[in-house]
C-alpha positions as CSV (number, residue, x, y, z in Angstrom):
1,M,-16.5,-25.8,20.9
2,S,-17.0,-25.3,17.0
3,E,-20.3,-23.9,17.6
4,I,-18.1,-20.4,19.1
5,L,-16.6,-20.2,15.4
6,P,-19.5,-18.1,13.5
7,S,-19.8,-18.7,9.7
8,A,-17.7,-15.4,8.9
9,F,-14.6,-17.0,10.4
10,I,-15.6,-20.3,8.6
11,Q,-15.5,-19.3,5.5
12,A,-13.1,-16.4,5.6
13,P,-10.5,-16.5,3.1
14,Y,-7.7,-16.5,6.0
15,V,-6.7,-19.0,8.6
16,V,-8.7,-19.2,11.8
17,F,-8.2,-21.5,14.6
18,L,-9.9,-22.2,17.4
19,L,-7.6,-23.5,20.2
20,D,-8.5,-24.3,23.9
21,P,-5.4,-23.0,26.6
22,T,-3.5,-25.9,26.3
23,G,-3.1,-25.6,22.4
24,E,-5.3,-28.3,21.3
25,I,-7.2,-27.8,18.4
26,L,-10.8,-27.6,18.9
27,A,-11.7,-26.1,15.7
28,G,-10.0,-24.6,12.5
29,N,-11.9,-23.4,9.0
30,A,-11.6,-24.7,5.7
31,T,-8.7,-22.4,4.7
32,A,-6.7,-23.3,7.6
33,A,-7.1,-27.3,6.9
34,A,-6.6,-26.9,2.9
35,L,-3.3,-25.3,3.8
36,F,-2.2,-28.6,5.6
37,N,-4.2,-31.2,2.9
38,L,-6.4,-31.9,5.8
39,T,-10.3,-31.7,6.5
40,P,-11.6,-29.2,9.5
41,D,-12.6,-32.6,11.3
42,E,-8.8,-34.0,10.6
43,L,-7.7,-30.8,12.4
44,R,-10.0,-31.2,15.5
45,G,-8.2,-32.8,18.5
46,R,-4.3,-32.4,17.0
47,Q,-2.1,-30.4,19.2
48,F,-1.3,-26.8,17.2
49,A,2.2,-27.7,17.9
50,T,2.0,-30.6,15.3
51,L,2.0,-28.2,12.4
52,L,4.9,-26.0,13.5
53,D,8.2,-26.2,12.9
54,P,10.4,-27.0,15.5
55,F,11.8,-23.6,16.2
56,S,8.2,-22.3,16.5
57,I,6.6,-24.7,18.9
58,A,8.2,-23.0,21.9
59,K,7.1,-19.5,20.5
60,A,3.5,-20.8,19.8
61,Q,3.2,-21.2,23.5
62,V,4.1,-18.0,24.5
63,M,1.5,-16.6,22.1
64,I,-1.2,-18.9,23.8
65,E,0.2,-17.9,27.1
66,Q,0.1,-14.2,26.4
67,T,-3.4,-14.2,24.9
68,L,-4.5,-15.8,28.0
69,R,-2.6,-13.5,30.4
70,A,-2.8,-10.0,28.2
71,G,-6.1,-10.6,26.0
72,G,-4.1,-11.3,23.0
73,V,-1.2,-10.6,20.6
74,Q,-1.0,-9.2,17.1
75,H,1.2,-10.2,14.1
76,W,2.7,-13.0,15.8
77,E,5.1,-14.7,13.5
78,L,4.8,-18.8,13.5
79,N,6.3,-21.0,10.7
80,H,4.4,-23.9,9.7
81,R,5.7,-27.1,8.4
82,R,3.6,-28.6,5.6
83,P,3.6,-32.5,3.8
84,G,5.5,-32.3,0.3
85,A,5.1,-28.4,0.5
86,A,7.2,-25.2,1.3
87,P,6.8,-24.0,4.6
88,L,4.5,-21.6,5.3
89,L,5.2,-18.6,7.7
90,L,1.9,-16.9,9.1
91,G,1.4,-13.7,11.4
92,Y,-1.3,-14.3,13.9
93,T,-3.7,-12.1,15.8
94,T,-5.2,-13.6,18.9
95,W,-7.9,-13.1,21.6
96,P,-9.7,-14.9,24.3
97,I,-13.2,-16.6,24.2
98,R,-14.7,-16.5,27.7
99,N,-17.9,-18.1,29.0
100,Q,-20.9,-16.5,30.9
101,Q,-18.7,-16.4,34.1
102,G,-15.9,-14.8,32.2
103,T,-13.7,-17.7,32.2
104,V,-11.4,-18.6,29.0
105,V,-12.7,-21.6,27.6
106,A,-10.8,-21.1,24.3
107,V,-8.0,-19.1,22.1
108,V,-9.3,-17.7,18.5
109,A,-5.8,-17.4,16.1
110,L,-6.6,-15.4,13.1
111,G,-3.5,-15.9,10.8
112,L,-2.4,-13.9,7.3
113,D,-0.1,-15.2,4.8
114,L,3.3,-13.0,5.1
115,G,4.7,-14.9,2.2
116,P,3.8,-11.9,-0.6
117,S,5.1,-9.5,1.9
118,I,8.4,-11.5,2.1
119,T,8.3,-11.7,-1.7
120,L,7.8,-8.3,-2.1
121,A,10.9,-7.2,-0.4
122,A,13.0,-9.7,-2.2
123,Q,11.6,-8.2,-5.6
124,L,12.1,-4.8,-4.1
125,A,15.9,-5.4,-3.3
126,E,16.7,-6.9,-6.6
127,T,15.1,-4.0,-8.2
128,N,17.1,-1.6,-6.0
129,Q,20.3,-3.9,-7.1
130,R,19.4,-3.4,-10.6
131,L,18.8,0.4,-10.3
132,E,22.3,1.1,-9.0
133,A,23.8,-1.0,-11.3
134,A,21.6,1.0,-14.4
135,L,22.8,4.4,-12.8
136,K,26.4,3.3,-12.8
137,Q,26.1,2.5,-16.5
138,L,24.2,5.9,-17.4
139,E,27.2,7.7,-15.7
140,R,29.8,6.0,-17.9
141,A,27.4,6.5,-20.8
142,H,26.0,9.8,-20.6
143,A,26.4,10.7,-24.2
144,E,24.4,7.6,-24.9
145,L,21.4,9.0,-22.7
146,K,19.2,9.7,-25.6
147,A,19.5,6.4,-26.8
148,A,18.8,4.8,-23.4
149,Q,15.8,6.6,-22.9
150,A,13.0,3.9,-22.7
151,Q,15.3,2.1,-20.1
152,L,16.1,5.0,-18.1
153,V,12.1,6.0,-17.8
154,Q,11.4,2.6,-16.4
155,S,14.8,2.7,-13.8
156,E,13.0,5.9,-12.2
157,K,9.8,4.6,-12.1
158,M,11.2,1.8,-10.0
159,R,12.7,4.1,-8.3
160,S,9.7,6.1,-7.1
161,L,7.8,3.2,-6.6
162,G,11.0,2.0,-3.9
163,Q,10.5,5.2,-2.3
164,L,6.6,4.8,-2.0
165,V,6.8,1.2,-0.4
166,A,7.0,2.0,3.4
167,G,4.5,5.0,3.1
168,V,2.0,2.4,1.0
169,A,2.5,-0.5,3.7
170,H,1.6,1.7,6.3
171,E,-1.5,2.8,4.2
172,I,-2.5,-0.9,3.7
173,N,-1.4,-1.9,7.2
174,T,-3.5,0.4,9.0
175,P,-7.1,-0.3,7.3
176,L,-5.9,-3.9,7.6
177,G,-5.6,-3.7,11.4
178,Y,-8.9,-2.1,11.9
179,V,-10.4,-5.1,10.1
180,A,-8.8,-7.6,12.3
181,N,-10.1,-5.5,15.2
182,N,-13.4,-5.7,14.0
183,L,-13.3,-9.4,13.5
184,A,-12.3,-9.6,17.2
185,F,-15.0,-7.3,18.3
186,L,-17.6,-9.6,16.6
187,A,-16.3,-13.0,17.5
188,E,-17.0,-11.6,21.2
189,R,-20.5,-9.9,20.4
190,L,-21.9,-12.4,18.1
191,P,-22.0,-15.2,20.6
192,A,-23.7,-13.1,22.7
193,L,-26.0,-12.1,20.2
194,R,-27.6,-15.7,19.7
195,H,-28.6,-15.7,23.1
196,N,-29.9,-12.5,23.1
197,P,-31.2,-12.2,19.3
198,G,-33.3,-8.7,20.7
199,D,-30.7,-6.7,21.3
200,E,-31.0,-3.9,18.9
201,S,-27.9,-1.7,19.9
202,G,-25.8,-4.9,19.7
203,W,-26.4,-5.8,16.0
204,R,-26.0,-2.0,15.2
205,D,-22.7,-2.1,16.7
206,V,-21.5,-5.2,14.3
207,N,-23.6,-3.3,11.6
208,D,-21.0,-0.9,12.0
209,A,-18.2,-3.3,12.6
210,I,-19.1,-5.0,8.9
211,A,-19.1,-1.3,7.5
212,E,-15.9,0.0,8.8
213,S,-14.2,-3.5,7.6
214,Q,-15.7,-3.1,4.2
215,T,-14.6,0.6,3.9
216,G,-11.1,-1.0,5.0
217,I,-10.9,-3.3,2.4
218,E,-12.1,-0.8,-0.2
219,R,-9.5,1.5,1.2
220,I,-6.8,-1.4,0.3
221,A,-8.3,-2.2,-3.0
222,G,-7.7,1.3,-4.0
223,I,-4.2,1.7,-2.9
224,V,-3.5,-1.4,-4.9
225,R,-5.3,-0.2,-7.9
226,A,-2.9,3.2,-7.7
227,L,0.4,0.9,-7.4
228,R,-0.8,-1.3,-10.3
229,A,-2.0,1.8,-12.7
230,F,1.8,3.2,-11.8
231,A,4.0,0.0,-12.6
232,R,1.7,-1.3,-15.7
233,P,3.6,-0.6,-18.9
234,D,2.1,1.6,-21.3
235,E,1.0,0.2,-24.7
236,R,3.4,0.9,-27.2
237,D,0.3,3.1,-29.0
238,R,-1.1,5.7,-27.2
239,V,-4.7,5.2,-25.3
240,A,-7.4,7.4,-24.1
241,A,-7.1,8.3,-20.7
242,D,-8.6,10.4,-17.8
243,I,-6.1,12.6,-16.7
244,N,-8.3,13.5,-13.4
245,E,-8.0,9.6,-12.2
246,G,-4.5,9.2,-12.9
247,L,-3.6,12.5,-10.6
248,A,-6.1,11.4,-8.1
249,G,-4.4,7.6,-8.1
250,T,-0.8,9.3,-7.8
251,V,-2.0,11.7,-4.8
252,R,-3.2,8.5,-3.1
253,M,0.0,7.3,-3.2
254,V,2.3,10.2,-2.4
255,R,0.0,11.2,0.3
256,A,1.1,7.9,2.1
257,V,4.4,9.3,2.5
258,S,4.0,13.0,2.9
259,G,3.7,13.0,6.4
260,P,0.6,14.3,8.7
261,R,1.6,18.1,8.5
262,I,1.4,18.2,4.9
263,V,-2.1,19.2,3.2
264,I,-2.4,17.5,0.0
265,R,-5.9,19.7,-1.8
266,E,-7.2,18.1,-5.2
267,E,-9.1,20.9,-7.1
268,Y,-10.3,18.9,-10.6
269,G,-11.9,20.6,-13.3
270,A,-14.1,18.9,-15.9
271,V,-11.3,17.6,-18.6
272,P,-11.8,15.6,-21.8
273,P,-10.2,12.2,-22.3
274,L,-6.5,12.7,-23.6
275,L,-4.9,10.5,-25.9
276,C,-1.5,9.6,-24.3
277,H,0.7,7.4,-22.5
278,P,-0.8,7.4,-18.9
279,G,1.8,5.8,-17.3
280,E,4.3,8.1,-18.4
281,L,2.4,11.1,-17.6
282,N,1.4,9.2,-14.2
283,Q,5.4,9.4,-13.5
284,V,5.5,12.8,-14.5
285,F,3.1,13.6,-12.1
286,L,4.6,11.5,-9.3
287,N,8.0,13.5,-9.5
288,L,6.5,16.8,-9.4
289,L,4.2,15.9,-6.4
290,M,7.4,14.1,-4.6
291,N,9.2,17.8,-5.8
292,A,6.5,19.6,-3.8
293,V,5.9,17.7,-1.1
294,H,9.9,17.8,-0.3
295,A,9.9,21.4,-0.7
296,C,7.3,22.0,2.2
297,N,10.0,20.1,4.2
298,D,7.7,19.1,7.3
299,A,4.7,21.3,6.8
300,G,2.8,23.1,4.3
301,T,0.3,22.6,1.2
302,V,0.6,21.4,-1.9
303,T,-2.2,22.2,-4.0
304,V,-3.2,20.1,-7.6
305,K,-5.6,21.6,-10.2
306,T,-6.9,20.4,-13.3
307,A,-8.7,22.6,-16.4
308,S,-8.8,22.4,-20.2
309,D,-10.1,25.0,-22.9
310,E,-10.6,23.8,-26.6
311,S,-7.0,22.8,-27.1
312,S,-5.2,22.1,-24.3
313,I,-5.6,20.3,-20.7
314,T,-3.6,22.0,-18.0
315,V,-2.1,20.5,-14.6
316,T,-1.1,23.2,-12.1
317,I,0.7,21.7,-9.1
318,I,1.3,24.6,-6.4
319,D,3.6,24.1,-2.9
320,T,4.1,26.6,0.1
321,G,7.7,25.7,0.0
322,P,10.5,28.4,0.5
323,G,10.7,28.9,-3.5
324,M,14.3,29.3,-5.5
325,D,15.8,32.1,-7.1
326,A,16.4,32.5,-11.1
327,E,19.8,30.8,-11.1
328,V,18.2,27.7,-9.8
329,L,15.1,27.7,-11.7
330,A,16.9,28.3,-14.8
331,R,18.9,24.4,-14.0
332,L,15.7,22.6,-13.1
333,G,15.4,19.8,-15.7
334,E,19.1,19.3,-16.6
335,P,20.5,15.7,-16.4
336,F,21.5,15.0,-12.8
337,F,21.0,18.3,-10.9
338,T,18.9,18.1,-7.9
339,M,17.4,19.7,-4.6
340,W,17.3,16.6,-3.1
341,P,20.1,16.0,0.0
342,D,22.9,13.8,-1.2
343,G,22.1,10.2,-1.8
344,S,18.2,10.9,-2.2
345,G,18.0,12.3,-5.6
346,T,19.4,11.2,-8.7
347,G,18.7,14.6,-10.8
348,L,16.9,12.6,-13.4
349,G,13.2,12.8,-12.4
350,L,12.8,16.3,-13.6
351,A,14.9,15.7,-17.2
352,I,12.5,12.7,-17.5
353,S,9.6,14.6,-16.9
354,R,10.4,16.8,-19.0
355,G,11.2,14.7,-22.1
356,I,8.0,12.6,-21.4
357,V,5.8,16.0,-21.6
358,E,7.5,17.1,-24.6
359,R,6.8,14.0,-26.4
360,H,3.3,14.4,-25.5
361,G,3.5,17.6,-27.7
362,G,3.6,19.5,-24.1
363,Q,5.0,22.3,-22.1
364,L,6.4,21.9,-18.7
365,I,6.7,25.2,-17.1
366,F,8.3,26.2,-13.7
367,D,7.3,29.5,-11.9
368,S,9.1,30.7,-8.5
369,S,10.7,33.3,-6.7
370,P,12.3,33.4,-3.0
371,G,9.5,33.2,-0.8
372,V,6.3,32.5,-2.5
373,G,6.8,28.8,-3.4
374,M,7.0,26.9,-6.9
375,T,4.0,26.6,-9.2
376,V,4.4,24.1,-12.0
377,T,2.2,23.7,-15.2
378,V,1.8,20.9,-17.4
379,R,0.5,22.3,-21.0
380,L,-0.7,19.0,-23.0
381,P,-2.5,19.6,-26.4
382,L,-5.6,17.7,-27.0
383,T,-4.8,16.8,-30.4
384,G,-1.2,15.7,-30.0
């Protein structure tokens, strides 16, 4: 039966088991075997239940039964016990393998390690606790705000990351889902193509599935790169950075949480590299973009533009929200003044953003009136 498991699964960096309907392991790839300090040959013939935590054995049986009855499961969490190592939580996607008569002869179980997700959730919970403590301290020490500026900038960055987590997780899960679906499709199609290698239509479908999976992986990689670029601390000295690249990465993260009825348009002009702290400027762009999306409520358009002349680079962010009157406009950038609903904003984002822009020798300009939306201009000198 192990010949049913194609080389793409055997070499995959994910856990792959081939089980018979009783739960006996017919085959397992090298990744699965390594987790339990076994070889693929040593896995073969074992009951899948012997690799599980006692509390997961019954759940695994239900997983197999549901796969036989309904055609598969997704994100089925099972705890594995390992000799001399910590327990391992895997999320399984399964599907049946049928012979030419349509009889189910095996079940494929593709497992993804959920440990990093749990670790990230714990880290976020810890970060949120730290933020709450930091904000209480800032309320007591408002007079010392300037002295605590560096700590405050990083705290606001972490809070912004916390706001993005759910949307970014969805953006990662979506391409991950169709990669898993394509793997299931390949598992069904490749055995048939072995018997009929001249099926050109079948091979085209396989190539399309592989190309779509590659696109999904590239999409995930792009999201991760954007998060890393935003979270990475700046160097002490300024470095030459591409403003368009930083904006594009920030837009990618904001788009993940902006909702389907909000359109973000990107109109980047040719701009030269800017000597700056790119992480700080990305934080400014994130604050301004999140405010623009919030102003649009559930529907609207946010336009991001860049341009340059001989002396400066200009970033313009325009939203189609309700706008604001001169009295409110004059208070933008005041510490602790916020237009967000109670509890969802600290009132520090624009104050921090103005400080960052001014430390770069630039200007942060707001232009609005009721009924015409908001235009925010960030002007950064090329020689700061």
